[in-house]
Backbone as JSON Lines, residues from 0, in Angstrom:
{"i":0,"aa":"M","n":[63.72,-103.86,-85.71],"ca":[63.53,-104.03,-84.28],"c":[64.86,-104.37,-83.62]}
{"i":1,"aa":"K","n":[65.2,-103.65,-82.61],"ca":[66.46,-103.85,-81.9],"c":[66.27,-104.95,-80.85]}
{"i":2,"aa":"T","n":[67.19,-105.91,-80.83],"ca":[67.11,-106.97,-79.83],"c":[67.99,-106.63,-78.64]}
{"i":3,"aa":"M","n":[67.62,-107.17,-77.5],"ca":[68.38,-106.9,-76.28],"c":[69.59,-107.82,-76.2]}
{"i":4,"aa":"S","n":[70.65,-107.27,-75.67],"ca":[71.84,-108.07,-75.44],"c":[71.6,-108.99,-74.24]}
{"i":5,"aa":"E","n":[72.4,-110.01,-74.14],"ca":[72.28,-110.92,-72.99],"c":[72.57,-110.2,-71.69]}
{"i":6,"aa":"E","n":[73.48,-109.23,-71.72],"ca":[73.78,-108.45,-70.52],"c":[72.57,-107.64,-70.07]}
{"i":7,"aa":"T","n":[71.86,-107.04,-71.02],"ca":[70.65,-106.29,-70.69],"c":[69.59,-107.21,-70.12]}
{"i":8,"aa":"K","n":[69.42,-108.37,-70.71],"ca":[68.45,-109.33,-70.2],"c":[68.8,-109.77,-68.78]}
{"i":9,"aa":"R","n":[70.09,-109.99,-68.53],"ca":[70.54,-110.38,-67.2],"c":[70.25,-109.26,-66.2]}
{"i":10,"aa":"Q","n":[70.52,-108.03,-66.61],"ca":[70.28,-106.89,-65.73],"c":[68.78,-106.74,-65.44]}
{"i":11,"aa":"I","n":[67.93,-106.96,-66.44],"ca":[66.48,-106.88,-66.24],"c":[66.03,-107.95,-65.26]}
{"i":12,"aa":"R","n":[66.55,-109.17,-65.4],"ca":[66.19,-110.24,-64.45],"c":[66.62,-109.87,-63.04]}
{"i":13,"aa":"Q","n":[67.83,-109.35,-62.9],"ca":[68.34,-108.96,-61.58],"c":[67.49,-107.85,-60.97]}
{"i":14,"aa":"L","n":[67.15,-106.85,-61.76],"ca":[66.32,-105.76,-61.26],"c":[64.91,-106.22,-60.92]}
{"i":15,"aa":"T","n":[64.39,-107.15,-61.68],"ca":[63.06,-107.69,-61.39],"c":[63.07,-108.43,-60.07]}
{"i":16,"aa":"R","n":[64.12,-109.2,-59.82],"ca":[64.26,-109.87,-58.52],"c":[64.3,-108.86,-57.38]}
{"i":17,"aa":"E","n":[65.07,-107.79,-57.6],"ca":[65.19,-106.74,-56.58],"c":[63.84,-106.06,-56.35]}
{"i":18,"aa":"K","n":[63.11,-105.82,-57.42],"ca":[61.79,-105.21,-57.32],"c":[60.86,-106.07,-56.47]}
{"i":19,"aa":"I","n":[60.85,-107.35,-56.72],"ca":[60.0,-108.27,-55.96],"c":[60.43,-108.3,-54.5]}
{"i":20,"aa":"R","n":[61.73,-108.32,-54.25],"ca":[62.24,-108.32,-52.88],"c":[61.81,-107.06,-52.14]}
{"i":21,"aa":"L","n":[61.93,-105.92,-52.8],"ca":[61.54,-104.66,-52.17],"c":[60.04,-104.6,-51.91]}
{"i":22,"aa":"E","n":[59.25,-105.09,-52.86],"ca":[57.8,-105.12,-52.66],"c":[57.42,-105.98,-51.46]}
{"i":23,"aa":"D","n":[58.1,-107.13,-51.34],"ca":[57.84,-108.01,-50.2],"c":[58.21,-107.33,-48.88]}
{"i":24,"aa":"L","n":[59.39,-106.71,-48.85],"ca":[59.82,-106.01,-47.63],"c":[58.86,-104.89,-47.28]}
{"i":25,"aa":"L","n":[58.45,-104.14,-48.28],"ca":[57.54,-103.02,-48.06],"c":[56.2,-103.49,-47.51]}
{"i":26,"aa":"Q","n":[55.77,-104.63,-47.97],"ca":[54.48,-105.17,-47.54],"c":[54.49,-105.51,-46.05]}
{"i":27,"aa":"F","n":[55.63,-105.93,-45.52],"ca":[55.69,-106.41,-44.15],"c":[56.37,-105.47,-43.17]}
{"i":28,"aa":"T","n":[56.74,-104.27,-43.6],"ca":[57.39,-103.34,-42.68],"c":[56.35,-102.4,-42.07]}
{"i":29,"aa":"N","n":[56.56,-102.08,-40.82],"ca":[55.65,-101.18,-40.11],"c":[56.31,-99.85,-39.76]}
{"i":30,"aa":"H","n":[57.59,-99.74,-40.01],"ca":[58.35,-98.54,-39.64],"c":[58.28,-97.52,-40.78]}
{"i":31,"aa":"I","n":[57.83,-96.31,-40.49],"ca":[57.58,-95.29,-41.51],"c":[58.86,-94.91,-42.26]}
{"i":32,"aa":"A","n":[59.95,-94.7,-41.55],"ca":[61.21,-94.31,-42.19],"c":[61.71,-95.42,-43.1]}
{"i":33,"aa":"T","n":[61.6,-96.65,-42.64],"ca":[62.02,-97.79,-43.46],"c":[61.14,-97.89,-44.69]}
{"i":34,"aa":"S","n":[59.84,-97.7,-44.52],"ca":[58.9,-97.76,-45.65],"c":[59.26,-96.72,-46.71]}
{"i":35,"aa":"K","n":[59.57,-95.51,-46.28],"ca":[59.93,-94.44,-47.23],"c":[61.17,-94.82,-48.02]}
{"i":36,"aa":"K","n":[62.18,-95.36,-47.34],"ca":[63.41,-95.77,-48.02],"c":[63.13,-96.88,-49.02]}
{"i":37,"aa":"L","n":[62.31,-97.87,-48.63],"ca":[61.96,-98.96,-49.53],"c":[61.17,-98.45,-50.74]}
{"i":38,"aa":"E","n":[60.26,-97.52,-50.51],"ca":[59.49,-96.94,-51.62],"c":[60.41,-96.2,-52.59]}
{"i":39,"aa":"D","n":[61.38,-95.48,-52.06],"ca":[62.34,-94.76,-52.91],"c":[63.18,-95.75,-53.72]}
{"i":40,"aa":"D","n":[63.66,-96.8,-53.07],"ca":[64.45,-97.82,-53.76],"c":[63.62,-98.52,-54.83]}
{"i":41,"aa":"L","n":[62.37,-98.82,-54.51],"ca":[61.48,-99.48,-55.46],"c":[61.24,-98.58,-56.67]}
{"i":42,"aa":"Y","n":[61.04,-97.3,-56.44],"ca":[60.86,-96.35,-57.54],"c":[62.08,-96.37,-58.47]}
{"i":43,"aa":"E","n":[63.27,-96.34,-57.88],"ca":[64.5,-96.35,-58.68],"c":[64.62,-97.62,-59.52]}
{"i":44,"aa":"V","n":[64.29,-98.76,-58.93],"ca":[64.37,-100.02,-59.66],"c":[63.38,-100.01,-60.83]}
{"i":45,"aa":"K","n":[62.15,-99.59,-60.56],"ca":[61.14,-99.55,-61.63],"c":[61.55,-98.57,-62.72]}
{"i":46,"aa":"D","n":[62.1,-97.43,-62.34],"ca":[62.54,-96.44,-63.31],"c":[63.66,-97.0,-64.19]}
{"i":47,"aa":"T","n":[64.59,-97.68,-63.58],"ca":[65.69,-98.28,-64.34],"c":[65.16,-99.35,-65.29]}
{"i":48,"aa":"L","n":[64.22,-100.17,-64.82],"ca":[63.61,-101.18,-65.7],"c":[62.93,-100.52,-66.89]}
{"i":49,"aa":"D","n":[62.21,-99.45,-66.66],"ca":[61.56,-98.73,-67.76],"c":[62.59,-98.22,-68.77]}
{"i":50,"aa":"K","n":[63.69,-97.69,-68.27],"ca":[64.73,-97.17,-69.16],"c":[65.39,-98.29,-69.96]}
{"i":51,"aa":"L","n":[65.64,-99.42,-69.32],"ca":[66.26,-100.54,-70.02],"c":[65.36,-101.15,-71.09]}
{"i":52,"aa":"T","n":[64.07,-101.1,-70.84],"ca":[63.13,-101.75,-71.76],"c":[62.36,-100.74,-72.61]}
{"i":53,"aa":"N","n":[62.76,-99.48,-72.55],"ca":[62.09,-98.41,-73.29],"c":[60.59,-98.37,-73.0]}
{"i":54,"aa":"G","n":[60.23,-98.65,-71.76],"ca":[58.84,-98.6,-71.35],"c":[58.03,-99.81,-71.74]}
{"i":55,"aa":"V","n":[58.64,-100.76,-72.43],"ca":[57.93,-101.98,-72.82],"c":[58.43,-103.09,-71.92]}
{"i":56,"aa":"W","n":[57.71,-103.3,-70.87],"ca":[58.14,-104.27,-69.87],"c":[56.95,-105.1,-69.46]}
{"i":57,"aa":"F","n":[57.02,-106.38,-69.68],"ca":[55.91,-107.28,-69.4],"c":[56.11,-107.88,-68.02]}
{"i":58,"aa":"E","n":[55.65,-107.13,-67.03],"ca":[55.87,-107.47,-65.62],"c":[55.36,-108.87,-65.29]}
{"i":59,"aa":"D","n":[54.16,-109.22,-65.76],"ca":[53.59,-110.51,-65.43],"c":[54.45,-111.65,-65.93]}
{"i":60,"aa":"V","n":[54.96,-111.55,-67.15],"ca":[55.81,-112.59,-67.72],"c":[57.1,-112.69,-66.92]}
{"i":61,"aa":"S","n":[57.7,-111.56,-66.61],"ca":[58.95,-111.56,-65.86],"c":[58.77,-112.2,-64.49]}
{"i":62,"aa":"E","n":[57.69,-111.87,-63.8],"ca":[57.46,-112.45,-62.48],"c":[57.2,-113.94,-62.57]}
{"i":63,"aa":"Q","n":[56.51,-114.38,-63.61],"ca":[56.28,-115.81,-63.79],"c":[57.6,-116.53,-64.03]}
{"i":64,"aa":"E","n":[58.47,-115.94,-64.83],"ca":[59.77,-116.55,-65.08],"c":[60.59,-116.63,-63.8]}
{"i":65,"aa":"L","n":[60.56,-115.58,-63.0],"ca":[61.29,-115.58,-61.73],"c":[60.73,-116.64,-60.78]}
{"i":66,"aa":"Q","n":[59.42,-116.76,-60.74],"ca":[58.79,-117.77,-59.88],"c":[59.23,-119.16,-60.31]}
{"i":67,"aa":"A","n":[59.27,-119.4,-61.61],"ca":[59.71,-120.7,-62.11],"c":[61.17,-120.96,-61.73]}
{"i":68,"aa":"E","n":[62.01,-119.93,-61.81],"ca":[63.42,-120.08,-61.41],"c":[63.53,-120.43,-59.94]}
{"i":69,"aa":"R","n":[62.74,-119.75,-59.1],"ca":[62.76,-120.03,-57.66],"c":[62.34,-121.46,-57.37]}
{"i":70,"aa":"E","n":[61.32,-121.92,-58.05],"ca":[60.84,-123.28,-57.83],"c":[61.88,-124.31,-58.24]}
{"i":71,"aa":"L","n":[62.62,-124.04,-59.29],"ca":[63.66,-124.94,-59.74],"c":[64.79,-125.04,-58.74]}
{"i":72,"aa":"K","n":[65.08,-123.93,-58.05],"ca":[66.16,-123.9,-57.06],"c":[65.82,-124.68,-55.81]}
{"i":73,"aa":"H","n":[64.53,-124.81,-55.51],"ca":[64.11,-125.48,-54.27],"c":[63.69,-126.87,-54.51]}
């Protein structure tokens, strides 16, 4: 079993944060052109995450970890 490098893990965390940010923005935008751009960006982030994790990506765990990080910062 191949283990992930720390750089890959860092990149996955960063992309997961970006994914959450884009989902939040998409949820609250009413402008069609802006929505399309956000959807395209979100697709790219998810695609990159899939490639980095070879399709094995535990979204729920990652989001829980990010939530815990946010709570620690505040």
